[in-house]
LOFIMI-922533 format. One record per residue (C-alpha): residue number from 1; residue in three letters; x, y, z. Coordinates in steps of 0.1 Angstrom, whole numbers, plus 2048, in hexadecimal, padded with zeros to 3 digits. Layout:
<sites>
     n   res    xx    yy    zz
   NUM   ALA     X     Y     Z
...
</sites>
This chain:
<sites>
     n   res    xx    yy    zz
     1   MET   727   95A   37F
     2   PRO   740   940   38A
     3   TRP   754   940   36A
     4   GLN   758   965   36C
     5   ARG   764   962   38F
     6   LEU   77F   94A   383
     7   VAL   78B   964   36A
     8   PHE   78C   97E   385
     9   ALA   79F   967   39C
    10   ASN   7B9   95F   382
    11   LEU   7BE   983   377
    12   PHE   7C0   992   399
    13   GLY   7C9   976   3B1
    14   PHE   7EC   96F   3A5
    15   VAL   809   988   3AC
    16   GLU   82F   986   3A7
    17   ARG   83E   979   3C7
    18   GLY   845   994   3E0
    19   THR   833   9B0   3CD
    20   THR   811   9BC   3C4
    21   THR   817   9BA   39F
    22   ARG   7FE   9A3   38E
    23   ARG   80C   984   37C
    24   PHE   7F8   985   35C
    25   ARG   7FA   9A1   342
    26   GLN   7E6   990   327
    27   ALA   7C5   97C   329
    28   VAL   7B0   96C   30F
    29   VAL   78C   962   316
    30   PHE   777   94F   2FC
    31   VAL   753   946   303
    32   PRO   735   942   2EC
    33   ARG   71C   95E   2E7
    34   GLY   706   968   303
    35   ASN   71C   95D   320
    36   GLY   725   981   32A
    37   LYS   747   98A   31C
    38   THR   73F   9B0   31E
    39   THR   732   9AF   341
    40   LEU   753   99E   34A
    41   ALA   76B   9B5   337
    42   ALA   75B   9D7   340
    43   PRO   760   9D5   366
    44   ILE   783   9C8   361
    45   ALA   78B   9E6   34C
    46   LEU   77C   9FF   364
    47   TYR   78E   9F0   381
    48   LEU   7AF   9F2   371
    49   THR   7AA   A14   363
    50   PHE   79A   A26   381
    51   VAL   79D   A11   3A1
    52   GLU   7C0   A03   3A1
    53   GLY   7D0   A26   3A6
    54   GLU   7E6   A25   388
    55   GLY   7EE   A4A   37E
    56   GLY   7E5   A54   35C
    57   ALA   7D6   A32   355
    58   GLU   7CA   A2E   331
    59   GLY   7AE   A14   32C
    60   TYR   7A2   A0B   308
    61   ALA   787   9F7   2F7
    62   ALA   793   9EA   2D5
    63   ALA   782   9D5   2BB
    64   VAL   781   9CE   296
    65   THR   76D   9EF   291
    66   ARG   769   A0D   2A9
    67   ASP   744   A06   2AA
    68   GLN   74B   9E4   2B7
    69   ALA   762   9F3   2D0
    70   ARG   746   A09   2DB
    71   ILE   731   9EB   2E7
    72   LEU   74A   9E5   302
    73   PHE   74E   A0A   30A
    74   ASP   72A   A0F   30A
    75   ALA   726   9F2   324
    76   ALA   741   A01   33B
    77   GLN   731   A23   337
    78   GLN   70F   A17   342
    79   MET   71E   A05   360
    80   VAL   72E   A26   36B
    81   ARG   70E   A3A   365
    82   LYS   6F9   A22   378
    83   THR   711   A20   396
    84   GLY   712   A41   3A9
    85   ALA   725   A32   3C5
    86   PHE   742   A28   3AC
    87   ARG   743   A4A   39C
    88   GLN   744   A5C   3BE
    89   ALA   75E   A45   3CE
    90   PHE   776   A47   3B1
    91   GLY   76D   A67   3A1
    92   VAL   765   A59   37F
    93   GLY   755   A71   366
    94   VAL   73F   A66   349
    95   GLY   744   A75   327
    96   ALA   735   A6C   305
    97   ASN   755   A5C   2F7
    98   ALA   76A   A55   318
    99   LEU   768   A4F   33C
   100   TYR   782   A63   350
   101   GLN   791   A68   372
   102   GLU   7A0   A8B   377
   103   ALA   7B3   A82   398
   104   THR   7C9   A69   386
   105   ALA   7C6   A76   362
   106   SER   7B8   A55   358
   107   LYS   79F   A4C   33D
   108   PHE   78D   A2F   32B
   109   ALA   782   A32   307
   110   PRO   77B   A1F   2E8
   111   VAL   796   A21   2CC
   112   SER   799   A1E   2A7
   113   SER   7A0   9FD   296
   114   ASP   7BC   A0E   282
   115   ALA   7DC   A01   292
   116   LYS   7EF   A1F   286
   117   ALA   7D9   A37   29A
   118   LEU   7E1   A24   2BA
   119   ASP   805   A2C   2BB
   120   GLY   810   A41   2DA
   121   LEU   7F7   A31   2F2
   122   ASN   802   A28   316
   123   VAL   7EA   A0C   31E
   124   GLN   7E1   A00   340
   125   VAL   7C4   9EB   334
   126   ALA   7B7   9E3   312
   127   VAL   79B   9CC   309
   128   CYS   79B   9BE   2E6
   129   ASP   778   9B4   2DF
   130   GLU   770   997   2C7
   131   ILE   794   990   2C1
   132   ALA   78B   972   2AC
   133   SER   77F   98A   291
   134   HIS   79F   99E   28D
   135   LYS   7AE   995   26C
   136   THR   7D1   9A0   277
   137   SER   7E3   9A3   297
   138   GLU   7EC   9C8   291
   139   VAL   7D4   9D8   2AC
   140   TYR   7DD   9BD   2C5
   141   ASP   803   9C2   2BF
   142   VAL   800   9E8   2C3
   143   LEU   7ED   9E5   2E4
   144   LEU   806   9CB   2F1
   145   THR   823   9DF   2EA
   146   ALA   812   9FE   2F8
   147   MET   812   9EE   31B
   148   GLY   839   9EF   31F
   149   LYS   839   A0E   337
   150   ARG   820   A00   34F
   151   ARG   828   9EB   36E
   152   HIS   80B   9D1   36B
   153   PRO   7F4   9D9   34D
   154   LEU   7DB   9C1   33D
   155   LEU   7D2   9B8   31A
   156   LEU   7B1   9A6   31B
   157   SER   7A4   995   2FB
   158   ILE   780   989   2FB
   159   SER   76D   976   2DF
   160   THR   759   95B   2D1
   161   ALA   768   943   2B8
   162   THR   762   94C   293
   163   GLY   76C   940   270
   164   ASN   78C   956   271
   165   THR   7A5   939   278
   166   THR   7C3   94B   26D
   167   GLY   7C1   96B   282
   168   ILE   7CF   976   2A3
   169   GLY   7B2   968   2B5
   170   LYS   7B8   945   2AB
   171   GLN   7DD   948   2B3
   172   LEU   7D4   953   2D6
   173   TRP   7BD   936   2D8
   174   ASP   7D6   91D   2CD
   175   TYR   7F0   92B   2E5
   176   GLY   7D7   929   302
   177   VAL   7CF   904   2F8
   178   ARG   7F3   8FB   2F8
   179   VAL   7F8   90C   31A
   180   LEU   7DC   8F9   329
   181   GLU   7E0   8DA   315
   182   GLY   7BB   8D7   311
   183   ALA   7A8   8BC   2FC
   184   GLN   792   8C7   2E0
   185   GLU   781   8A7   2DA
   186   ASP   760   8AC   2EB
   187   ASP   740   89F   2D8
   188   PRO   72F   8BF   2CC
   189   TRP   70D   8AE   2CD
   190   ASP   710   8A4   2F2
   191   GLU   6FE   8BB   30A
   192   ALA   71C   8B8   322
   193   THR   731   8CA   307
   194   TRP   718   8E5   304
   195   ILE   719   8EB   32A
   196   LYS   73F   8EA   329
   197   ALA   740   904   30D
   198   ASN   727   91B   31D
   199   PRO   733   925   340
   200   SER   712   93A   345
   201   TRP   6FC   91C   33E
   202   GLY   6DC   91E   350
   203   GLN   6E1   943   358
   204   ALA   6E9   95A   33B
   205   VAL   6E7   93D   323
   206   GLN   6C5   92B   321
   207   PRO   6C9   905   31D
   208   ASP   6A9   8FF   30A
   209   ALA   6B3   919   2EF
   210   ILE   6D4   909   2EA
   211   ARG   6C4   8E5   2E9
   212   ALA   6AD   8F2   2CD
   213   ILE   6C9   902   2B9
   214   MET   6DF   8E4   2BC
   215   ARG   6C4   8CB   2B3
   216   GLN   6BC   8DF   293
   217   ALA   6E1   8E3   28B
   218   ARG   6EA   8BF   28C
   219   ASN   6D8   8B7   26B
   220   ASN   6E1   8D8   259
   221   LEU   706   8DE   24F
   222   ALA   700   903   24B
   223   GLN   6F0   907   26D
   224   GLU   70A   8EF   27D
   225   THR   726   907   275
   226   ALA   716   924   285
   227   ALA   70A   911   2A3
   228   ARG   72C   903   2AA
   229   THR   73D   925   2A9
   230   ARG   723   93A   2BA
   231   HIS   717   921   2D5
   232   LEU   734   90A   2DA
   233   ASN   750   921   2D4
   234   ILE   760   90A   2B9
   235   TRP   774   919   29D
   236   SER   767   913   27B
   237   GLY   773   91C   257
   238   ALA   75E   933   241
   239   ASP   73D   93D   250
   240   GLU   72B   92B   233
   241   ALA   744   90E   234
   242   LEU   73B   8F2   21C
   243   PHE   74E   8D6   22F
   244   SER   748   8CB   253
   245   MET   768   8D3   265
   246   ARG   75D   8B9   27F
   247   ALA   75E   89E   265
   248   TRP   77F   8AC   257
   249   GLN   790   8AB   279
   250   ALA   783   889   281
   251   CYS   797   87D   261
   252   ARG   7B7   88A   26E
   253   SER   7D2   86F   272
   254   PRO   7F2   87E   281
   255   ASP   805   85D   27A
   256   LEU   7FE   85E   255
   257   ARG   81F   862   241
   258   LEU   823   868   21B
   259   GLU   842   851   21B
   260   ASP   82C   834   225
   261   PHE   81C   834   203
   262   LYS   83C   82F   1EE
   263   ALA   836   822   1CC
   264   GLN   810   822   1D0
   265   GLU   7F7   832   1B7
   266   CYS   7EB   854   1BD
   267   HIS   7DA   871   1AE
   268   LEU   7E5   896   1B0
   269   GLY   7D2   8B7   1B0
   270   LEU   7E3   8D6   1A7
   271   ASP   7D7   8FA   1AF
   272   LEU   7EC   916   1A2
   273   ALA   7D4   932   1A7
   274   SER   7EC   94D   1AF
   275   ARG   811   955   1AD
   276   THR   80E   96E   1CA
   277   ASP   7FE   958   1E3
   278   LEU   7F6   934   1EB
   279   ALA   7FB   918   1D2
   280   ALA   7F4   8F4   1DA
   281   LEU   7FA   8D0   1D1
   282   ALA   7E4   8B4   1DE
   283   LEU   7EB   88D   1DE
   284   VAL   7CF   873   1E2
   285   PHE   7D7   84E   1E5
   286   PRO   7B6   83D   1DF
   287   GLN   7AF   819   1E8
   288   THR   78E   805   1E1
   289   CYS   784   7EC   1FB
   290   ARG   77A   7CA   1EB
   291   ASP   760   7C4   207
   292   THR   74D   7E4   206
   293   GLY   754   7F2   1E3
   294   LYS   75B   814   1F2
   295   THR   77B   829   1ED
   296   THR   791   835   209
   297   TYR   7AA   852   205
   298   ALA   7CA   85C   214
   299   ALA   7CF   881   20E
   300   PHE   7EE   898   210
   301   ALA   7F3   8BB   205
   302   ARG   811   8D0   1FD
   303   CYS   80C   8F7   1FE
   304   TYR   822   910   1F1
   305   LEU   829   935   1F7
   306   ASN   842   950   1EF
   307   GLU   857   95E   20A
   308   GLU   84B   982   207
   309   ALA   827   977   20F
   310   VAL   834   966   22F
   311   LEU   84A   985   239
   312   GLU   82C   99C   234
   313   ALA   817   984   247
   314   ARG   7F9   988   22E
   315   ASN   7EB   96D   244
   316   ALA   7F3   96E   269
   317   ALA   7F8   948   269
   318   TYR   810   946   24A
   319   PRO   831   94D   260
   320   GLY   829   931   278
   321   TRP   81F   919   25D
   322   ALA   83F   920   24A
   323   ALA   854   91C   26A
   324   ALA   843   8FA   26F
   325   GLU   849   8F0   24A
   326   HIS   824   8ED   243
   327   LEU   82B   907   226
   328   ILE   846   902   20C
   329   LEU   857   924   207
   330   THR   863   931   1E6
   331   PRO   87B   950   1E3
   332   GLY   86F   972   1D9
   333   ASN   84D   982   1D5
   334   GLU   83D   968   1BF
   335   THR   836   943   1C5
   336   ASP   84F   930   1AF
   337   PHE   83C   916   19B
   338   GLN   85D   905   192
   339   VAL   85F   8F9   1B5
   340   ILE   83E   8E8   1B1
   341   GLU   847   8DA   190
   342   ASP   867   8CB   19F
   343   ASP   853   8BD   1BC
   344   ILE   83A   8AB   1A4
   345   LEU   859   89B   192
   346   GLU   868   891   1B2
   347   LEU   846   882   1BE
   348   SER   843   86F   19D
   349   ARG   863   85D   1A5
   350   ARG   856   852   1C7
   351   PHE   831   84A   1BF
   352   ARG   81E   83D   1A2
   353   ILE   80C   85C   197
   354   VAL   7ED   852   183
   355   SER   7E4   876   17A
   356   VAL   7E8   89A   184
   357   GLY   7C9   8AF   181
   358   TYR   7CF   8D3   178
   359   ASP   7BD   8F2   16C
   360   PRO   7CB   8FD   14A
   361   TRP   7C3   920   151
   362   HIS   7E2   924   166
   363   SER   7F7   905   160
   364   THR   7F9   8FE   13A
   365   GLN   81F   903   136
   366   LEU   828   8F0   156
   367   ALA   811   8D4   14A
   368   GLN   823   8D1   129
   369   ARG   845   8CF   13A
   370   LEU   839   8B4   152
   371   ARG   82A   8A0   135
   372   SER   84B   8A1   125
   373   GLN   858   88F   144
   374   GLU   83C   875   140
   375   VAL   826   882   15C
   376   GLU   802   87C   155
   377   MET   7F3   89F   155
   378   VAL   7CD   8A1   152
   379   GLU   7B9   8C0   14D
   380   PHE   7A0   8C8   16A
   381   ARG   78D   8E6   15F
   382   SER   77D   8FC   178
   383   THR   759   8F2   171
   384   THR   73D   8E8   188
   385   ALA   739   8C7   175
   386   ASN   75D   8BF   17E
   387   PHE   75D   8CA   1A1
   388   SER   73B   8C1   1AF
   389   PRO   73F   89A   1AE
   390   ALA   761   89D   1BF
   391   ILE   753   8B4   1DA
   392   ILE   737   89C   1E2
   393   GLU   74F   87F   1E3
   394   LEU   767   891   1FA
   395   ASP   74C   89C   211
   396   ALA   73E   879   213
   397   ALA   761   86A   21A
   398   MET   767   882   235
   399   ARG   745   87B   246
   400   SER   748   855   244
   401   GLY   76D   854   24E
   402   ARG   77A   848   22C
   403   LEU   793   864   22B
   404   GLN   7B4   868   23F
   405   HIS   7CA   886   23E
   406   ASP   7EA   88F   251
   407   GLY   7DA   8AE   262
   408   SER   7EB   8CA   24F
   409   PRO   7DF   8EA   25C
   410   VAL   7E1   8FC   23A
   411   LEU   7CB   8E2   22B
   412   GLU   7B3   8E3   248
   413   TRP   7B0   909   245
   414   CYS   7A9   906   220
   415   ILE   78F   8EB   226
   416   GLY   77E   902   23F
   417   ASN   77C   91F   227
   418   VAL   76B   90C   20B
   419   VAL   748   91A   203
   420   GLY   732   906   1EB
   421   LYS   724   91A   1CF
   422   PRO   706   908   1BF
   423   ASP   6F9   90A   19C
   424   ARG   6D6   908   193
   425   ARG   6D7   8E2   193
   426   GLY   6E7   8E1   1B6
   427   ASN   709   8D8   1AB
   428   LEU   725   8E7   1BF
   429   TYR   744   8FB   1B7
   430   PRO   75E   904   1D1
   431   THR   762   928   1D9
   432   LYS   76B   93F   1F7
   433   ALA   758   959   20B
   434   ARG   774   972   20D
   435   PRO   795   977   1F9
   436   GLU   7AB   971   218
   437   GLN   79A   94F   21D
   438   LYS   7B0   939   207
   439   ILE   7A3   919   1F9
   440   ASP   7C0   90E   1E2
   441   ALA   7CA   8EE   1F5
   442   ALA   7A6   8E3   1F8
   443   VAL   7A1   8E9   1D3
   444   ALA   7C0   8D4   1CC
   445   LEU   7B1   8B8   1E1
   446   ILE   790   8B9   1D0
   447   MET   7A2   8B6   1AF
   448   ALA   7B5   899   1BA
   449   ILE   796   887   1C7
   450   GLY   785   890   1A5
   451   ARG   7A3   880   192
   452   SER   7A1   860   1A7
   453   MET   77C   85D   1A0
   454   THR   782   85A   17A
   455   GLU   79C   83E   17E
   456   PRO   793   81A   186
   457   GLU   7A5   810   1A8
   458   GLN   7B1   7ED   1B0
   459   PHE   79D   7DB   1CA
   460   THR   7B1   7D6   1EA
   461   SER   7A6   7C4   209
   462   ILE   7A4   7DD   226
   463   TYR   7B9   7C3   23A
   464   GLU   7D5   7C4   222
   465   ARG   7DA   7EA   22B
   466   ALA   7D1   7E9   250
   467   GLU   7F2   7F9   259
   468   LEU   7E7   818   245
   469   TRP   7C4   81B   24C
   470   MET   7B0   81A   26C
   471   ALA   78B   820   26F
</sites>
C-alpha cells in the first residue's frame, strides 16, 4: 500500500553521506487498527535480520506480554514458511520459537516483557509491538541500549493510540509531533479526517464500516472514546472515560493567566488523597452572564508531588512535567502538605477566596489551621450527592464552551482518567479504572465547581470581561 511504501522509503532510502549506513535508527509508526501494522513490521524485521548480511544479527519481537510478541513473530514465521524462494535464497530455517540463519549465526525470536531478562542482547532489529500499551519505558530502553554495538540497527515501534497517555508510547508520539510540527485540530466527525487517519482506507479498511461506527459513536460518549482511539488513532484518557477529551481540549486557552484574576472571587477544591503520590489544588473563577444567566468558569490547577516519586518515575511523564514546572515538588518521599497550606495562604492574599472545599478524611488539621488564618474552609465529603451535580455542571460547561483552562497537562491527564461510577439512581461519583490512572486534579476541580454552585454569583455583563473570555 502507498503508506507502507512511504515507510520503507524513509527507513531504507536515506543513508549517511558517503556511506551505506542507514540514517535512521529509531522509527515510530502509529496507525489505527486494521491498517496492516504487522504486515509492515514483519518483513522489515526479516530483511534486517537475514538479508542485509549482518553477522550474528539478532532480531526480536517485543510487546507488553510474550503472547503479544508472538503475534508479530508468528506473522513473520508464516511469511517464511509460505515463501520457499526466500528460505532457499537466504538459508533461513523455521523453528517453533525462532527463525534462524546458520550461515551468519543470525536469529529472529519473540522475547519476554521482563526488561531484566533482556540484558545482554546485541540487537540488529527490534520491533516493539503496541508501544502505546507499555506502562513504562523499561523494555524500550533496554532494547535501545542493546543496539550500541551495531553499525546501523533499527528499533521500530508500532501501535495504535490508547488511553495510556503517560507511557513511552505517548512520549514517542509527542516527540514525533514536535519533529513534524503537525497540527492535531482535525474535525473527528469529518470523513476527510477518517481518510487521513487510515492510510489503508478503501483497501484493508472498509469505508462503510468506519462510517457506521463513527455515526453511532457521535451520540454515545462511551463509544466515542473507543472509536476515536481505535479508528482515528487519537489518544484518550481511561478506556471508560467520563469526560469528552475533545470537549476538554476545545476549552484550552493558552493565554489564560492566573495573575489576570487578581482580587477576584474564586472557589478552591483541595484533594489530599495521598502523601506518597499526587495531591492537587484547583481554583475556579466563576462569572454569571447577566444576559444568559449561565455561569462561565476560568479554571486552574496546582499539582504537588514528592521528589522521590519523580526520581523513581512512578509515572513516565512525571520527570518531564516536573522539569516544565507543571508539578510542584516537595522534598523527600512524602508530599509535604505544609507546602500546599502555605500556597493557600499566599493565594488568599492575592484573590478573594470565597470557599475552599476539602474532604475532612485527610485534611482536618490543615483545615483547622487555615480557619485560624480566616480562610473559609468548607467540608466537601466524598459522596455521590456532593459530586454528581458538580460533575454534570463541569461536563455541561466543557461541552458548551463555558469553561476555560490554561492547558495544564497534569490536569488534562487526570480529567481523561475519570470514570463515572453511577449509583442506582444514576448519580455519578468520580473514580478511576486503574491505580496508576490518577484523578486527583480532576477531583479537586469538581470540588471547586461544586463549591461555586452553592454560592450566589454576581451578575456581570460578558462585555465587561471580554478581555478574559472569548467564545
